VEXPASE-397908 format. One record per residue (C-alpha): residue number from 0; x, y, z. Coordinates in nm, 2 decimals. Layout:
BEGIN
<n = NUM&X = X&Y = Y&Z = Z>
...
***
This chain:
BEGIN
<n = 0&X = -2.40&Y = -2.47&Z = -5.44>
<n = 1&X = -2.63&Y = -2.40&Z = -5.74>
<n = 2&X = -2.39&Y = -2.31&Z = -6.01>
<n = 3&X = -2.16&Y = -2.61&Z = -6.04>
<n = 4&X = -1.96&Y = -2.62&Z = -6.37>
<n = 5&X = -2.07&Y = -2.84&Z = -6.65>
<n = 6&X = -1.91&Y = -2.97&Z = -6.97>
<n = 7&X = -2.09&Y = -2.69&Z = -7.16>
<n = 8&X = -1.98&Y = -2.43&Z = -6.91>
<n = 9&X = -1.66&Y = -2.56&Z = -6.75>
<n = 10&X = -1.44&Y = -2.42&Z = -6.48>
<n = 11&X = -1.11&Y = -2.32&Z = -6.64>
<n = 12&X = -0.78&Y = -2.42&Z = -6.48>
<n = 13&X = -0.48&Y = -2.23&Z = -6.60>
<n = 14&X = -0.14&Y = -2.39&Z = -6.60>
<n = 15&X = 0.20&Y = -2.39&Z = -6.76>
<n = 16&X = 0.25&Y = -2.64&Z = -7.04>
<n = 17&X = 0.53&Y = -2.85&Z = -6.91>
<n = 18&X = 0.46&Y = -3.22&Z = -6.86>
<n = 19&X = 0.49&Y = -3.17&Z = -6.48>
<n = 20&X = 0.26&Y = -2.87&Z = -6.48>
<n = 21&X = 0.00&Y = -3.05&Z = -6.68>
<n = 22&X = 0.02&Y = -3.35&Z = -6.44>
<n = 23&X = -0.04&Y = -3.11&Z = -6.15>
<n = 24&X = -0.34&Y = -2.96&Z = -6.34>
<n = 25&X = -0.48&Y = -3.30&Z = -6.41>
<n = 26&X = -0.45&Y = -3.40&Z = -6.04>
<n = 27&X = -0.64&Y = -3.08&Z = -5.95>
<n = 28&X = -0.91&Y = -3.16&Z = -6.21>
<n = 29&X = -0.95&Y = -3.51&Z = -6.08>
<n = 30&X = -0.98&Y = -3.41&Z = -5.72>
<n = 31&X = -1.24&Y = -3.14&Z = -5.80>
<n = 32&X = -1.44&Y = -3.38&Z = -6.02>
<n = 33&X = -1.44&Y = -3.65&Z = -5.75>
<n = 34&X = -1.53&Y = -3.40&Z = -5.47>
<n = 35&X = -1.84&Y = -3.28&Z = -5.65>
<n = 36&X = -1.93&Y = -3.60&Z = -5.85>
<n = 37&X = -1.88&Y = -3.42&Z = -6.18>
<n = 38&X = -1.73&Y = -3.54&Z = -6.51>
<n = 39&X = -1.37&Y = -3.44&Z = -6.58>
<n = 40&X = -1.48&Y = -3.23&Z = -6.88>
<n = 41&X = -1.66&Y = -3.00&Z = -6.64>
<n = 42&X = -1.31&Y = -2.87&Z = -6.58>
<n = 43&X = -1.11&Y = -2.74&Z = -6.87>
<n = 44&X = -0.73&Y = -2.72&Z = -6.86>
<n = 45&X = -0.60&Y = -2.40&Z = -7.03>
<n = 46&X = -0.22&Y = -2.39&Z = -7.11>
<n = 47&X = -0.06&Y = -2.05&Z = -7.07>
<n = 48&X = 0.30&Y = -1.98&Z = -7.17>
<n = 49&X = 0.50&Y = -1.78&Z = -6.91>
<n = 50&X = 0.82&Y = -1.59&Z = -6.94>
<n = 51&X = 1.01&Y = -1.87&Z = -6.77>
<n = 52&X = 0.90&Y = -2.11&Z = -7.04>
<n = 53&X = 1.06&Y = -1.92&Z = -7.33>
<n = 54&X = 1.23&Y = -2.20&Z = -7.54>
<n = 55&X = 1.52&Y = -1.98&Z = -7.66>
<n = 56&X = 1.61&Y = -1.88&Z = -7.31>
<n = 57&X = 1.60&Y = -2.24&Z = -7.19>
<n = 58&X = 1.81&Y = -2.37&Z = -7.48>
<n = 59&X = 2.07&Y = -2.10&Z = -7.41>
<n = 60&X = 2.07&Y = -2.20&Z = -7.04>
<n = 61&X = 2.01&Y = -1.84&Z = -6.94>
<n = 62&X = 2.01&Y = -1.82&Z = -6.56>
<n = 63&X = 1.67&Y = -1.74&Z = -6.42>
<n = 64&X = 1.80&Y = -1.43&Z = -6.24>
<n = 65&X = 1.89&Y = -1.28&Z = -6.58>
<n = 66&X = 1.54&Y = -1.31&Z = -6.71>
<n = 67&X = 1.33&Y = -1.15&Z = -6.43>
<n = 68&X = 1.32&Y = -1.33&Z = -6.10>
<n = 69&X = 0.99&Y = -1.32&Z = -5.90>
<n = 70&X = 0.68&Y = -1.43&Z = -6.09>
<n = 71&X = 0.87&Y = -1.58&Z = -6.38>
<n = 72&X = 0.64&Y = -1.88&Z = -6.39>
<n = 73&X = 0.33&Y = -1.71&Z = -6.26>
<n = 74&X = 0.28&Y = -1.36&Z = -6.40>
<n = 75&X = 0.11&Y = -1.44&Z = -6.73>
<n = 76&X = -0.12&Y = -1.70&Z = -6.56>
<n = 77&X = -0.22&Y = -1.45&Z = -6.29>
<n = 78&X = -0.29&Y = -1.18&Z = -6.56>
<n = 79&X = -0.52&Y = -1.43&Z = -6.74>
<n = 80&X = -0.71&Y = -1.49&Z = -6.42>
<n = 81&X = -0.76&Y = -1.12&Z = -6.35>
<n = 82&X = -0.88&Y = -1.08&Z = -6.70>
<n = 83&X = -1.14&Y = -1.35&Z = -6.65>
<n = 84&X = -0.98&Y = -1.59&Z = -6.91>
<n = 85&X = -0.94&Y = -1.86&Z = -6.65>
<n = 86&X = -1.10&Y = -1.93&Z = -6.31>
<n = 87&X = -0.82&Y = -2.10&Z = -6.12>
<n = 88&X = -0.44&Y = -2.12&Z = -6.15>
<n = 89&X = -0.25&Y = -2.44&Z = -6.06>
<n = 90&X = 0.11&Y = -2.37&Z = -5.94>
<n = 91&X = 0.41&Y = -2.54&Z = -5.80>
<n = 92&X = 0.43&Y = -2.36&Z = -5.47>
<n = 93&X = 0.81&Y = -2.34&Z = -5.48>
<n = 94&X = 0.77&Y = -2.10&Z = -5.78>
<n = 95&X = 0.53&Y = -1.87&Z = -5.59>
<n = 96&X = 0.63&Y = -1.53&Z = -5.46>
<n = 97&X = 0.53&Y = -1.47&Z = -5.10>
<n = 98&X = 0.30&Y = -1.18&Z = -5.19>
<n = 99&X = -0.02&Y = -1.21&Z = -5.40>
<n = 100&X = -0.12&Y = -0.96&Z = -5.67>
<n = 101&X = -0.42&Y = -0.75&Z = -5.56>
<n = 102&X = -0.74&Y = -0.93&Z = -5.64>
<n = 103&X = -0.60&Y = -1.28&Z = -5.61>
<n = 104&X = -0.58&Y = -1.52&Z = -5.32>
<n = 105&X = -0.39&Y = -1.85&Z = -5.26>
<n = 106&X = -0.55&Y = -2.05&Z = -4.99>
<n = 107&X = -0.58&Y = -2.40&Z = -5.13>
<n = 108&X = -0.31&Y = -2.66&Z = -5.12>
<n = 109&X = -0.32&Y = -3.03&Z = -5.23>
<n = 110&X = -0.16&Y = -3.30&Z = -5.02>
<n = 111&X = 0.21&Y = -3.26&Z = -5.03>
<n = 112&X = 0.43&Y = -3.50&Z = -5.22>
<n = 113&X = 0.78&Y = -3.62&Z = -5.13>
<n = 114&X = 0.98&Y = -3.30&Z = -5.03>
<n = 115&X = 1.32&Y = -3.43&Z = -5.10>
<n = 116&X = 1.56&Y = -3.36&Z = -5.38>
<n = 117&X = 1.67&Y = -3.64&Z = -5.61>
<n = 118&X = 2.03&Y = -3.69&Z = -5.72>
<n = 119&X = 2.02&Y = -3.79&Z = -6.08>
<n = 120&X = 2.32&Y = -3.97&Z = -6.20>
<n = 121&X = 2.37&Y = -4.30&Z = -6.40>
<n = 122&X = 2.71&Y = -4.36&Z = -6.24>
<n = 123&X = 2.69&Y = -4.26&Z = -5.87>
<n = 124&X = 2.43&Y = -4.26&Z = -5.59>
<n = 125&X = 2.56&Y = -3.96&Z = -5.39>
<n = 126&X = 2.72&Y = -3.62&Z = -5.44>
<n = 127&X = 2.99&Y = -3.74&Z = -5.21>
<n = 128&X = 3.08&Y = -4.02&Z = -5.46>
<n = 129&X = 3.14&Y = -3.78&Z = -5.76>
<n = 130&X = 3.50&Y = -3.76&Z = -5.87>
<n = 131&X = 3.69&Y = -3.44&Z = -5.80>
<n = 132&X = 3.61&Y = -3.16&Z = -6.06>
<n = 133&X = 3.31&Y = -3.34&Z = -6.19>
<n = 134&X = 3.06&Y = -3.13&Z = -6.38>
<n = 135&X = 2.71&Y = -3.10&Z = -6.23>
<n = 136&X = 2.42&Y = -2.92&Z = -6.39>
<n = 137&X = 2.14&Y = -2.73&Z = -6.20>
<n = 138&X = 1.93&Y = -2.41&Z = -6.26>
<n = 139&X = 1.86&Y = -2.38&Z = -5.89>
<n = 140&X = 2.07&Y = -2.13&Z = -5.70>
<n = 141&X = 1.99&Y = -2.31&Z = -5.38>
<n = 142&X = 2.11&Y = -2.64&Z = -5.51>
<n = 143&X = 2.42&Y = -2.48&Z = -5.66>
<n = 144&X = 2.51&Y = -2.31&Z = -5.33>
<n = 145&X = 2.44&Y = -2.62&Z = -5.12>
<n = 146&X = 2.65&Y = -2.83&Z = -5.36>
<n = 147&X = 2.94&Y = -2.59&Z = -5.37>
<n = 148&X = 2.93&Y = -2.56&Z = -4.99>
<n = 149&X = 2.97&Y = -2.93&Z = -4.95>
<n = 150&X = 3.19&Y = -3.00&Z = -5.26>
<n = 151&X = 3.37&Y = -2.68&Z = -5.36>
<n = 152&X = 3.59&Y = -2.89&Z = -5.60>
<n = 153&X = 3.29&Y = -2.96&Z = -5.83>
<n = 154&X = 3.21&Y = -2.76&Z = -6.15>
<n = 155&X = 2.85&Y = -2.64&Z = -6.15>
<n = 156&X = 2.69&Y = -2.54&Z = -6.48>
<n = 157&X = 2.36&Y = -2.38&Z = -6.56>
<n = 158&X = 2.09&Y = -2.64&Z = -6.65>
<n = 159&X = 1.76&Y = -2.49&Z = -6.76>
<n = 160&X = 1.44&Y = -2.66&Z = -6.89>
<n = 161&X = 1.17&Y = -2.89&Z = -6.77>
<n = 162&X = 1.24&Y = -3.24&Z = -6.64>
<n = 163&X = 1.26&Y = -3.40&Z = -6.98>
<n = 164&X = 1.49&Y = -3.13&Z = -7.12>
<n = 165&X = 1.73&Y = -3.17&Z = -6.83>
<n = 166&X = 1.74&Y = -3.54&Z = -6.86>
<n = 167&X = 1.83&Y = -3.51&Z = -7.23>
<n = 168&X = 2.12&Y = -3.27&Z = -7.14>
<n = 169&X = 2.25&Y = -3.53&Z = -6.89>
<n = 170&X = 2.22&Y = -3.80&Z = -7.16>
<n = 171&X = 2.41&Y = -3.58&Z = -7.41>
<n = 172&X = 2.70&Y = -3.54&Z = -7.17>
<n = 173&X = 2.66&Y = -3.18&Z = -7.07>
<n = 174&X = 2.70&Y = -3.29&Z = -6.71>
<n = 175&X = 2.76&Y = -3.61&Z = -6.52>
<n = 176&X = 2.48&Y = -3.54&Z = -6.26>
<n = 177&X = 2.19&Y = -3.32&Z = -6.19>
<n = 178&X = 1.91&Y = -3.28&Z = -5.94>
<n = 179&X = 1.53&Y = -3.29&Z = -5.97>
<n = 180&X = 1.25&Y = -3.28&Z = -5.71>
<n = 181&X = 1.14&Y = -3.63&Z = -5.60>
<n = 182&X = 0.78&Y = -3.49&Z = -5.62>
<n = 183&X = 0.81&Y = -3.42&Z = -5.99>
<n = 184&X = 0.95&Y = -3.76&Z = -6.07>
<n = 185&X = 0.67&Y = -3.92&Z = -5.86>
<n = 186&X = 0.39&Y = -3.72&Z = -6.02>
<n = 187&X = 0.52&Y = -3.82&Z = -6.37>
<n = 188&X = 0.58&Y = -4.18&Z = -6.27>
<n = 189&X = 0.94&Y = -4.17&Z = -6.39>
<n = 190&X = 1.07&Y = -4.46&Z = -6.20>
<n = 191&X = 1.32&Y = -4.55&Z = -6.48>
<n = 192&X = 1.53&Y = -4.24&Z = -6.41>
<n = 193&X = 1.85&Y = -4.32&Z = -6.22>
<n = 194&X = 1.77&Y = -4.14&Z = -5.90>
<n = 195&X = 1.86&Y = -4.14&Z = -5.53>
<n = 196&X = 1.66&Y = -3.94&Z = -5.28>
<n = 197&X = 1.87&Y = -3.70&Z = -5.08>
<n = 198&X = 1.79&Y = -3.68&Z = -4.71>
<n = 199&X = 1.70&Y = -3.33&Z = -4.59>
<n = 200&X = 1.99&Y = -3.35&Z = -4.35>
<n = 201&X = 2.22&Y = -3.36&Z = -4.65>
<n = 202&X = 2.03&Y = -3.11&Z = -4.87>
<n = 203&X = 1.75&Y = -2.92&Z = -4.72>
<n = 204&X = 1.48&Y = -2.87&Z = -4.99>
<n = 205&X = 1.33&Y = -2.55&Z = -5.13>
<n = 206&X = 1.05&Y = -2.37&Z = -4.95>
<n = 207&X = 0.72&Y = -2.54&Z = -5.03>
<n = 208&X = 0.89&Y = -2.81&Z = -5.25>
<n = 209&X = 0.65&Y = -3.09&Z = -5.34>
<n = 210&X = 0.33&Y = -2.88&Z = -5.28>
<n = 211&X = 0.07&Y = -2.77&Z = -5.54>
<n = 212&X = -0.12&Y = -2.45&Z = -5.47>
<n = 213&X = -0.44&Y = -2.33&Z = -5.64>
<n = 214&X = -0.50&Y = -1.96&Z = -5.68>
<n = 215&X = -0.83&Y = -1.78&Z = -5.74>
<n = 216&X = -0.98&Y = -1.44&Z = -5.77>
<n = 217&X = -1.06&Y = -1.31&Z = -5.42>
<n = 218&X = -1.42&Y = -1.22&Z = -5.51>
<n = 219&X = -1.50&Y = -1.56&Z = -5.67>
<n = 220&X = -1.71&Y = -1.73&Z = -5.40>
<n = 221&X = -1.79&Y = -2.03&Z = -5.61>
<n = 222&X = -1.42&Y = -2.11&Z = -5.66>
<n = 223&X = -1.36&Y = -2.05&Z = -5.29>
<n = 224&X = -1.63&Y = -2.30&Z = -5.19>
<n = 225&X = -1.52&Y = -2.56&Z = -5.44>
<n = 226&X = -1.15&Y = -2.54&Z = -5.35>
<n = 227&X = -1.23&Y = -2.57&Z = -4.98>
<n = 228&X = -1.35&Y = -2.93&Z = -5.06>
<n = 229&X = -1.00&Y = -3.04&Z = -5.18>
<n = 230&X = -0.78&Y = -2.82&Z = -4.95>
<n = 231&X = -0.52&Y = -3.01&Z = -4.74>
<n = 232&X = -0.49&Y = -2.84&Z = -4.40>
<n = 233&X = -0.17&Y = -3.02&Z = -4.30>
<n = 234&X = 0.01&Y = -2.89&Z = -4.60>
<n = 235&X = -0.12&Y = -2.54&Z = -4.53>
<n = 236&X = 0.02&Y = -2.55&Z = -4.18>
<n = 237&X = 0.36&Y = -2.65&Z = -4.30>
<n = 238&X = 0.37&Y = -2.40&Z = -4.58>
<n = 239&X = 0.26&Y = -2.12&Z = -4.35>
<n = 240&X = 0.58&Y = -2.16&Z = -4.15>
<n = 241&X = 0.81&Y = -2.21&Z = -4.45>
<n = 242&X = 0.67&Y = -1.92&Z = -4.65>
<n = 243&X = 0.68&Y = -1.69&Z = -4.34>
<n = 244&X = 1.05&Y = -1.78&Z = -4.31>
<n = 245&X = 1.10&Y = -1.70&Z = -4.68>
<n = 246&X = 0.91&Y = -1.37&Z = -4.66>
<n = 247&X = 1.11&Y = -1.25&Z = -4.36>
<n = 248&X = 1.43&Y = -1.31&Z = -4.57>
<n = 249&X = 1.28&Y = -1.14&Z = -4.87>
<n = 250&X = 1.36&Y = -1.45&Z = -5.07>
<n = 251&X = 1.39&Y = -1.42&Z = -5.45>
<n = 252&X = 1.54&Y = -1.63&Z = -5.72>
<n = 253&X = 1.87&Y = -1.47&Z = -5.64>
<n = 254&X = 1.89&Y = -1.58&Z = -5.28>
<n = 255&X = 1.97&Y = -1.94&Z = -5.19>
<n = 256&X = 1.72&Y = -2.03&Z = -4.91>
<n = 257&X = 1.60&Y = -2.37&Z = -4.79>
<n = 258&X = 1.34&Y = -2.47&Z = -4.54>
<n = 259&X = 1.13&Y = -2.76&Z = -4.42>
<n = 260&X = 0.85&Y = -2.77&Z = -4.17>
<n = 261&X = 0.73&Y = -3.10&Z = -4.02>
<n = 262&X = 0.44&Y = -3.17&Z = -3.79>
<n = 263&X = 0.43&Y = -3.40&Z = -3.49>
<n = 264&X = 0.09&Y = -3.37&Z = -3.33>
<n = 265&X = 0.04&Y = -3.01&Z = -3.22>
<n = 266&X = 0.41&Y = -2.94&Z = -3.25>
<n = 267&X = 0.59&Y = -2.80&Z = -3.56>
<n = 268&X = 0.96&Y = -2.84&Z = -3.63>
<n = 269&X = 1.11&Y = -2.59&Z = -3.88>
<n = 270&X = 1.46&Y = -2.62&Z = -4.03>
<n = 271&X = 1.61&Y = -2.35&Z = -4.24>
<n = 272&X = 1.93&Y = -2.26&Z = -4.42>
<n = 273&X = 2.07&Y = -1.95&Z = -4.60>
<n = 274&X = 2.37&Y = -1.96&Z = -4.82>
<n = 275&X = 2.59&Y = -1.73&Z = -5.02>
<n = 276&X = 2.55&Y = -1.80&Z = -5.39>
<n = 277&X = 2.90&Y = -1.93&Z = -5.43>
<n = 278&X = 2.86&Y = -2.17&Z = -5.14>
<n = 279&X = 3.14&Y = -2.01&Z = -4.94>
<n = 280&X = 2.93&Y = -1.95&Z = -4.64>
<n = 281&X = 2.61&Y = -2.11&Z = -4.50>
<n = 282&X = 2.40&Y = -2.07&Z = -4.18>
<n = 283&X = 2.15&Y = -2.33&Z = -4.07>
<n = 284&X = 1.92&Y = -2.37&Z = -3.77>
<n = 285&X = 1.59&Y = -2.51&Z = -3.65>
<n = 286&X = 1.31&Y = -2.41&Z = -3.42>
<n = 287&X = 1.02&Y = -2.61&Z = -3.26>
<n = 288&X = 0.69&Y = -2.48&Z = -3.13>
<n = 289&X = 0.31&Y = -2.50&Z = -3.14>
<n = 290&X = 0.17&Y = -2.56&Z = -3.49>
<n = 291&X = -0.06&Y = -2.26&Z = -3.45>
<n = 292&X = 0.24&Y = -2.03&Z = -3.42>
<n = 293&X = 0.40&Y = -2.15&Z = -3.75>
<n = 294&X = 0.43&Y = -1.81&Z = -3.91>
<n = 295&X = 0.59&Y = -1.66&Z = -3.59>
<n = 296&X = 0.83&Y = -1.96&Z = -3.58>
<n = 297&X = 0.93&Y = -1.89&Z = -3.94>
<n = 298&X = 1.00&Y = -1.52&Z = -3.88>
<n = 299&X = 1.19&Y = -1.61&Z = -3.56>
<n = 300&X = 1.41&Y = -1.86&Z = -3.73>
<n = 301&X = 1.48&Y = -1.61&Z = -4.02>
<n = 302&X = 1.58&Y = -1.34&Z = -3.77>
<n = 303&X = 1.81&Y = -1.58&Z = -3.59>
<n = 304&X = 1.99&Y = -1.68&Z = -3.91>
<n = 305&X = 2.02&Y = -1.32&Z = -4.03>
<n = 306&X = 2.17&Y = -1.22&Z = -3.70>
<n = 307&X = 2.43&Y = -1.49&Z = -3.73>
<n = 308&X = 2.50&Y = -1.41&Z = -4.10>
<n = 309&X = 2.55&Y = -1.04&Z = -4.04>
<n = 310&X = 2.47&Y = -0.74&Z = -4.26>
<n = 311&X = 2.52&Y = -0.78&Z = -4.63>
<n = 312&X = 2.51&Y = -1.16&Z = -4.64>
<n = 313&X = 2.28&Y = -1.17&Z = -4.94>
<n = 314&X = 2.47&Y = -0.89&Z = -5.12>
<n = 315&X = 2.71&Y = -1.14&Z = -5.25>
<n = 316&X = 2.62&Y = -1.23&Z = -5.61>
<n = 317&X = 2.77&Y = -1.48&Z = -5.86>
***
């Protein structure tokens, strides 16, 4: 490769500006620099504000589904890449729609972090320990639905904002407990936060939770070759199954869907769950098969759950 980036002509990595997004961009920067024995400043991190980062909407705890659904945290970054302002985009994969805009491709994943949700509560270590009627905050429709399905007595309130914002709301008494992804807490080294990891058997995580994806222009062969050096094939196999499951369900920010793929040698186990937004009904299942058939397994499990749920299952809205 003759045209490696330099500090004078750096490769530009686009990202959101939250502390977690920046941590993910720095991890990408460090992995690329190490892979090609380049200085860190051969890779420039460019912060791009997205619709989902609008401070006024966060402070007002406006639900994501009222703001615009798919692409809330990606649209402006992808537009910047298509315009040539940045070369790569670093994303949390659970924010990513299942279809790419024309001209862009997403085929690089970093090694996946802890997939589990973390229960954040200074007083208790489990959702089952919360007193009847306790107020819990979350901006995730999946977590809201799973919580209400297991504990319909709880009061769930909208909790927008990045990790730090949500922790402040908890400290201010807006709610007694909330949830965050273990991956985010780990990447930010926030061991002081009162957290308990929730087993997937108790709360199945979001599709692709804990995974970082790096998007590029489809005609950018330099970016393609450089990203191939840091791509994690195991994460790709797992996400292939989970995202096929999501795509078959036409998952959006308005549909509570959970999934987790795990590998055991050449075998892949995929668990999935679909819920009504108010938690009144849920359908879960699992499927096991060859790793190479991950996408087919995802589509098969989606079809199974939809057949059990019946027509109109996702028509129910809050």
